[in-house]
C-alpha angles and dihedrals in degrees: 000000000000114000125227093253089053091052091046087053091054091054092048093048092050091071101026094124094055135056110279112268111189093196092052089048090059089057090048091050090050091051093051091046089052091051090052090052091051090048090051091051089050090052092054091042091052093057092044088055091046090054092048092048088054092055104268113144126217086255090055092049094048099042097077090047096050092251129133120233089262092045092052091049092049092048100045105029092080089051096052087050086071092070128100128218090265090051090053090049091052091048090054095242093123097040093120096046116111122227094264092053091048090048089051091054091047091050089052089050092049091050092049091051093048091052093046096245116166089224140002106270133192091266091059090051094048091052090051089052091048089052087073100062092166091058126099093258091055091049091051092050092050091046088057089057093249121139110224089216089062089056091050091049091050090053090056133256121285117242120248110295090231091060112103117247113266092229117049122216097026100111084137106032117189124263108265123229095256092054089045088056089049088053090053088048091051090052090051092048091051093058093212095316128109114301115235135184088265089059090051088052091052089046089057089050089056088064105057092162094066125091093260092040092056092049093049093046092048089056094048096256103136132158095253091049092047093047090050090055094044092050092045092243099122118110143107114319116262114264118246105253089216 
């Protein structure tokens, strides 16, 4: 653990090239303290994810702390939303994800960092999925007569790539809660098998209240419709024999 003298040294070094400004040093100290709080939350979130990856339920996690399943989820879900893709890999959460699915999550994370997002949201993940038009998710979207460019437009235009990110130091922003729910949904869709980009797509469709979920639903891309296409069940309705 860093000691107080070490932290004081960080504050002093931050403005070493300029005349000492005691008021500015207070702001620097507050920033460092905030970063330590975030790091502490990430530490707790990491071990919550590790426990979940090893089969512990929310009820198991909450029991020893006098929390219900819902109480444990409400307390710790914001903390696990501090973790990056690499953190989730180390915790074992993404152990069953194939290389393409991991690359998709990393692309979403890269996009979020480039645009200065505080966290990777469902829109970032959907764009990463759309960036693979030859994949199964892209084929399903086209089969449902939806133009991927319309989905991109509905998510909003990206700023100029030369524009600096709005939030500095977030080259690897954490995975937001809506994407974390999509990851859980992808694991459920895979039924113990390897998780693919298509499973991530279905995981997004399990969360219709998110930004990406609303865009997909508004364009008629729902989980039942997507599953029907994936399973080869889509087609004209059967005629009434009567």
